[in-house]
C-alpha positions as CSV (number, residue, x, y, z in Angstrom):
1,X,70.7,106.2,83.0
2,X,73.4,104.7,84.9
3,X,76.6,106.0,86.3
4,X,80.0,104.5,84.8
5,X,83.3,105.4,87.4
6,X,87.1,106.1,85.8
7,X,89.7,106.9,86.1
8,X,91.9,108.3,83.1
9,X,94.1,111.1,82.1
10,X,92.8,114.0,80.9
11,X,94.5,117.2,78.1
12,X,96.7,118.1,80.5
13,X,98.2,114.5,81.2
14,X,97.2,114.2,84.7
15,X,95.4,111.4,86.4
16,X,91.5,111.6,87.3
17,X,88.9,109.5,89.0
18,X,85.1,110.5,88.9
19,X,81.9,109.4,87.4
20,X,80.0,110.0,84.0
21,X,76.5,109.3,83.4
22,X,75.3,107.3,80.1
23,X,73.3,105.1,78.5
24,X,75.7,102.4,78.6
25,X,79.3,102.4,78.2
26,X,80.0,103.2,75.0
27,X,78.2,106.5,75.5
28,X,80.2,106.6,78.6
29,X,83.7,106.3,76.5
30,X,82.3,108.5,74.4
31,X,81.4,111.7,76.3
32,X,84.5,111.3,78.3
33,X,86.0,111.7,74.8
34,X,84.3,114.4,74.0
35,X,85.6,115.6,77.0
36,X,89.1,115.1,76.3
37,X,89.7,112.3,79.1
38,X,91.1,108.9,77.7
39,X,90.3,106.1,79.5
40,X,92.2,103.7,81.5
41,X,89.4,102.0,83.5
42,X,86.0,102.2,83.3
43,X,83.2,100.2,84.9
44,X,79.4,100.7,85.9
45,X,79.5,102.0,89.4
46,X,76.4,100.1,91.5
47,X,76.9,102.4,94.6
48,X,74.9,105.4,92.4
49,X,71.4,105.2,92.2
50,X,69.1,107.4,90.3
51,X,66.3,109.1,92.6
52,X,64.1,111.6,90.2
53,X,66.5,114.0,89.1
54,X,69.6,112.1,88.8
55,X,69.5,112.2,93.4
56,X,70.2,115.5,93.3
57,X,68.5,117.5,95.8
58,X,65.5,119.6,94.8
59,X,67.4,122.1,96.8
60,X,70.6,121.8,94.3
61,X,68.3,123.5,91.2
62,X,66.6,126.0,93.2
63,X,70.2,127.5,94.0
64,X,70.8,126.8,90.2
65,X,67.7,128.4,89.1
66,X,68.9,132.0,91.6
67,X,72.6,131.6,90.4
68,X,71.6,131.8,86.6
69,X,68.6,134.8,87.3
70,X,71.5,136.9,88.8
71,X,74.1,135.7,86.3
72,X,71.4,136.1,83.7
73,X,70.8,139.8,85.2
74,X,74.5,141.0,85.3
75,X,74.7,140.1,81.5
76,X,76.0,137.2,80.7
77,X,75.0,134.8,78.0
78,X,73.3,132.2,79.1
79,X,75.9,129.9,77.2
80,X,78.2,131.5,80.0
81,X,76.0,131.2,82.9
82,X,75.4,127.5,82.2
83,X,78.8,127.4,81.7
84,X,80.1,128.4,85.8
85,X,77.2,126.9,86.5
86,X,77.9,123.3,85.5
87,X,81.5,123.5,86.2
88,X,80.1,124.4,90.1
89,X,78.0,121.1,90.4
90,X,78.9,119.1,92.7
91,X,76.2,116.1,91.2
92,X,77.9,114.2,87.8
93,X,74.2,114.4,86.8
94,X,73.0,117.9,87.4
95,X,76.8,118.6,86.1
96,X,76.5,116.5,82.9
97,X,72.6,117.9,82.1
98,X,73.1,121.6,82.0
99,X,76.9,120.9,80.0
100,X,73.8,118.6,77.4
101,X,71.9,121.9,77.7
102,X,74.8,124.5,76.8
103,X,75.3,121.9,73.6
104,X,72.3,122.5,72.4
105,X,72.0,126.5,73.0
106,X,75.3,126.7,71.4
107,X,73.6,124.8,69.3
108,X,70.4,126.9,68.2
109,X,68.2,126.3,69.7
110,X,65.8,128.2,72.2
111,X,66.9,127.8,76.5
112,X,63.2,126.4,77.2
113,X,64.0,123.5,74.3
114,X,67.4,122.8,75.9
115,X,65.6,122.0,79.4
116,X,62.5,120.3,77.8
117,X,65.2,117.8,76.7
118,X,65.7,116.6,80.5
119,X,62.3,116.2,81.2
120,X,63.3,114.6,85.0
121,X,65.5,117.6,85.8
122,X,63.4,120.2,83.8
123,X,59.6,120.0,84.8
124,X,56.8,121.4,82.4
125,X,56.0,124.2,84.6
126,X,59.8,125.2,84.5
127,X,60.2,125.2,81.1
128,X,56.8,126.8,80.3
129,X,58.1,129.4,82.7
130,X,61.5,129.6,80.7
131,X,59.6,130.3,77.7
132,X,57.3,133.1,78.7
133,X,60.4,134.7,80.1
134,X,62.2,134.0,76.5
135,X,59.2,135.4,74.6
136,X,58.4,138.7,76.9
137,X,62.3,139.0,77.2
138,X,62.8,138.8,81.0
139,X,64.3,135.7,81.6
140,X,66.0,137.7,84.4
141,X,63.3,138.3,86.1
142,X,61.3,134.7,85.6
143,X,64.3,133.1,86.7
144,X,63.1,134.9,90.5
145,X,60.4,134.1,90.2
146,X,60.7,130.2,89.2
147,X,63.7,130.5,92.1
148,X,61.1,131.9,95.0
149,X,58.0,129.4,93.7
150,X,60.9,126.6,94.1
151,X,61.8,127.6,97.3
152,X,58.2,128.1,98.7
153,X,57.4,124.9,97.0
154,X,60.5,122.6,98.6
155,X,59.5,124.3,102.1
156,X,56.3,123.7,102.1
157,X,57.0,119.8,100.8
158,X,59.5,119.3,103.6
159,X,56.7,120.3,105.8
160,X,54.7,118.0,105.1
161,X,56.8,115.1,104.3
162,X,58.7,115.4,108.4
163,X,54.5,115.7,109.9
164,X,54.8,112.2,108.2
165,X,57.8,110.8,109.0
166,X,57.5,110.9,112.3
167,X,54.5,109.2,113.6
168,X,56.4,106.6,110.1
169,X,58.7,106.2,111.8
170,X,57.5,106.0,115.6
171,X,55.5,102.8,113.9
172,X,58.4,101.3,112.4
173,X,60.5,101.4,115.7
174,X,57.4,99.9,117.1
175,X,57.4,97.2,115.3
176,X,60.4,96.6,115.5
177,X,60.6,96.3,119.3
178,X,58.1,94.4,118.9
179,X,59.7,91.7,116.8
180,X,62.9,92.0,119.1
181,X,61.2,91.4,122.6
182,X,58.9,88.5,120.7
183,X,62.3,86.5,119.3
184,X,64.9,87.2,121.8
185,X,63.4,88.5,124.9
186,X,59.8,86.7,125.8
187,X,62.0,82.9,125.1
188,X,64.8,83.9,127.9
189,X,61.2,84.6,130.1
190,X,59.1,81.7,129.1
191,X,62.8,78.6,129.6
192,X,62.8,80.0,133.0
193,X,59.0,79.6,133.9
194,X,59.0,76.2,132.3
195,X,62.4,75.4,134.7
196,X,60.1,76.1,137.3
197,X,56.8,74.5,136.6
198,X,54.5,76.6,137.3
199,X,51.5,77.8,135.9
200,X,51.4,80.8,133.7
201,X,48.8,83.6,134.0
202,X,46.7,84.1,130.9
203,X,48.3,87.4,129.6
204,X,52.0,85.0,130.3
205,X,51.0,82.7,128.2
206,X,49.1,84.7,125.4
207,X,52.5,86.5,124.8
208,X,54.7,83.2,124.8
209,X,52.7,81.6,122.8
210,X,52.9,84.5,120.4
211,X,56.4,84.7,121.1
212,X,56.7,81.0,120.1
213,X,54.9,81.4,116.6
214,X,57.1,84.8,116.0
215,X,59.8,82.2,116.2
216,X,58.6,79.5,113.9
217,X,57.5,82.3,111.4
218,X,59.9,85.1,111.1
219,X,60.5,84.2,107.3
220,X,57.2,84.2,106.2
221,X,55.7,87.3,108.4
222,X,59.1,89.2,106.4
223,X,58.0,87.8,102.9
224,X,54.1,88.7,104.4
225,X,55.4,92.2,105.0
226,X,57.6,92.8,101.0
227,X,55.0,91.0,99.2
228,X,52.3,94.0,100.7
229,X,54.7,96.8,99.9
230,X,55.3,95.0,96.8
231,X,51.3,94.2,96.1
232,X,50.3,98.5,97.3
233,X,53.5,99.8,94.3
234,X,52.4,97.3,91.4
235,X,48.3,98.5,92.6
236,X,49.2,102.2,92.6
237,X,50.4,102.0,89.4
238,X,47.0,101.2,88.6
239,X,45.1,105.1,87.6
240,X,41.3,103.4,88.4
241,X,43.4,102.6,92.2
242,X,45.5,105.4,92.6
243,X,42.3,107.9,91.5
244,X,40.3,105.7,94.3
245,X,43.1,106.1,96.4
246,X,43.7,109.6,96.2
247,X,39.9,110.5,96.8
248,X,39.7,108.9,100.2
249,X,42.9,111.1,101.0
250,X,41.3,114.6,100.9
251,X,38.5,113.0,102.8
252,X,40.6,110.8,105.6
253,X,40.4,111.4,109.2
254,X,43.3,113.4,110.8
255,X,45.7,114.3,107.0
256,X,42.6,115.1,104.4
257,X,42.6,118.3,105.6
258,X,46.3,119.2,105.1
259,X,46.4,117.2,102.4
260,X,43.5,119.1,101.2
261,X,44.9,123.0,102.5
262,X,48.6,121.8,100.7
263,X,46.4,120.6,97.6
264,X,45.2,124.2,97.4
265,X,48.3,125.7,98.3
266,X,49.8,124.7,96.0
267,X,47.6,124.7,92.7
268,X,47.1,128.5,93.7
269,X,50.8,129.7,94.0
270,X,52.2,127.6,90.7
271,X,49.0,129.0,88.2
272,X,49.8,132.7,90.3
273,X,53.3,132.2,89.4
274,X,52.3,131.1,85.4
275,X,49.8,134.1,85.2
276,X,52.1,136.4,86.3
277,X,54.4,135.1,84.6
278,X,52.8,135.5,81.1
279,X,51.7,132.4,80.5
280,X,48.3,131.7,79.0
281,X,45.6,130.4,81.3
282,X,44.7,127.5,80.1
283,X,48.2,126.1,79.1
284,X,49.2,127.2,83.1
285,X,46.2,124.8,83.7
286,X,47.0,122.0,82.1
287,X,51.4,122.2,83.6
288,X,49.6,123.0,87.3
289,X,47.1,120.0,86.5
290,X,50.6,117.0,85.9
291,X,52.2,119.0,89.2
292,X,49.3,118.4,92.4
293,X,50.0,115.5,93.4
294,X,46.6,113.8,93.4
295,X,44.5,112.3,90.5
296,X,40.8,113.8,91.8
297,X,43.0,117.0,92.1
298,X,44.4,116.6,88.2
299,X,40.9,115.4,86.8
300,X,39.3,118.8,88.5
301,X,41.5,121.0,87.4
302,X,41.8,119.3,83.9
303,X,37.5,119.7,83.9
304,X,38.4,123.5,84.5
305,X,40.7,124.1,81.1
306,X,37.9,122.3,79.4
307,X,35.1,124.1,80.6
308,X,37.1,127.5,80.0
309,X,38.8,126.3,76.6
310,X,35.0,126.4,75.8
311,X,34.4,129.9,76.8
312,X,33.7,129.8,80.3
313,X,34.8,131.4,83.6
314,X,37.0,129.9,86.7
315,X,34.8,130.5,88.8
316,X,31.9,127.6,87.5
317,X,33.5,125.3,87.0
318,X,35.9,124.8,90.1
319,X,32.2,124.5,92.1
320,X,31.5,122.2,90.1
321,X,33.9,120.0,90.4
322,X,33.7,120.3,94.0
323,X,37.2,119.8,94.5
324,X,37.7,123.3,96.1
325,X,37.1,125.0,99.1
326,X,34.6,127.1,98.6
327,X,36.0,130.9,99.9
328,X,39.2,129.5,97.5
329,X,36.9,129.6,94.3
330,X,34.9,132.8,95.4
331,X,38.2,134.8,95.9
332,X,39.6,133.3,92.4
333,X,36.5,134.8,90.9
334,X,36.9,138.5,92.5
335,X,40.5,138.3,91.3
336,X,39.1,137.0,87.4
337,X,36.2,139.9,87.7
338,X,39.3,142.3,88.7
339,X,42.0,141.5,86.3
340,X,44.0,140.7,89.5
341,X,43.9,136.7,89.5
342,X,47.6,136.2,89.6
343,X,47.1,138.7,93.3
344,X,44.5,136.6,94.1
345,X,46.0,133.3,93.6
346,X,50.2,134.3,95.4
347,X,47.5,135.4,98.8
348,X,45.6,132.7,98.0
349,X,48.3,130.9,98.1
350,X,50.2,132.6,101.2
351,X,46.8,132.0,103.4
352,X,47.0,129.0,102.8
353,X,50.2,127.9,103.4
354,X,50.0,129.6,107.0
355,X,47.0,126.5,107.2
356,X,49.6,124.3,106.2
357,X,51.6,125.4,108.8
358,X,49.3,125.4,111.8
359,X,47.4,121.5,110.4
360,X,50.8,120.2,110.8
361,X,51.0,121.9,114.2
362,X,48.0,120.5,115.0
363,X,48.9,117.2,113.4
364,X,52.0,116.8,115.3
365,X,50.8,118.2,118.9
366,X,47.6,115.6,118.6
367,X,49.6,112.4,117.2
368,X,52.5,112.7,119.5
369,X,50.7,111.9,122.3
370,X,48.4,108.8,120.8
371,X,52.0,107.5,120.0
372,X,53.7,107.8,123.2
373,X,50.4,105.4,124.9
374,X,50.3,102.8,121.8
375,X,54.4,102.3,122.2
376,X,54.1,102.4,126.2
377,X,51.2,99.9,125.3
378,X,52.8,97.3,123.9
379,X,55.9,97.4,125.4
380,X,54.4,97.8,129.0
381,X,51.5,95.2,128.5
382,X,54.6,92.7,126.9
383,X,56.8,93.3,130.5
384,X,53.6,93.3,132.4
385,X,53.0,90.2,131.2
386,X,56.7,88.6,131.9
387,X,56.5,89.6,135.5
388,X,53.0,88.8,137.0
389,X,54.0,84.7,137.4
390,X,57.5,86.0,139.3
391,X,55.1,88.0,142.1
392,X,53.3,85.0,141.6
393,X,56.4,82.6,142.3
394,X,57.1,85.6,145.3
395,X,53.8,84.7,146.6
396,X,54.2,81.5,147.0
397,X,57.5,81.6,148.2
398,X,56.5,83.9,150.6
């Protein structure tokens, strides 16, 4: 949904400026009018880009959930809590969403129904837990559990992104340095070598030829890079191709173990939170499948859900799915047998979250020296290639 920046006058006659999200300019004017603002100027705000939840950060949802739980526990009504939290929200999009949720609750809808109207912010899992809290009369407890779950989920996602971001940044920097050297630095040396009229060493000649090719084809190089990114995004919209990619990622060298462990941690933490909150197992499995982030794991969870619906226990289909480690399957089986499924799932999640930390540390310590050697090899080779003719010229003069 686009944003519109505006200036106008509020009910107290004060000049106000800000931004509001709406489908079009007419909707923006109507929303501002409902707030008692007489619009003077309004235009689409191209500086705001909606990312997932209108540019809001996951941390803001965690803070909202935690504060909302505290307010409900303190005796404030849902409407009062939403009004206070909407007023203090720093993100225009989230502020607008909370006000819409408040208005919906005032009209007689339940909180879960009102949240469900905003899937970009409140996931199916979030809505399912709130609905369970409303039915059981433990909304404050559920919101506390939700906040803990979101905090743990955000922490593990941040660690994984950090582990993946480091090599990506290094790789991009290496490509950038290589292009700069080939496009600007090497031609300076090659001009000097040509003026000397000296036969270039083989390595130097290769680098000079590559530089010449880069100078004449830089546009096509950039075009190919952009085209590859676009093609990749288009291909990833195909479920079969995405499934093949996700299947490979689970067994890929170096990163496969990390991805599998993080998937197990996310699956058990999410399902454990749902089950402990009173959400039926079948419904919980359906919600978890949509938050797995991996199509192969999603397919496996839905397979387990189908079998459980048919009357099976969880252990057998989990084993047949062949995605989850045998230890996880056995511990879930123990949880089923003892009636402590939620406790067991959370223990598994705790264990695998620690395993993810260890895997990330190991991955970082292994990748860092490899990347340093890689960068040093490229830059060093090019520098040696440029200085070889100088050594030859020095010997000739000597």
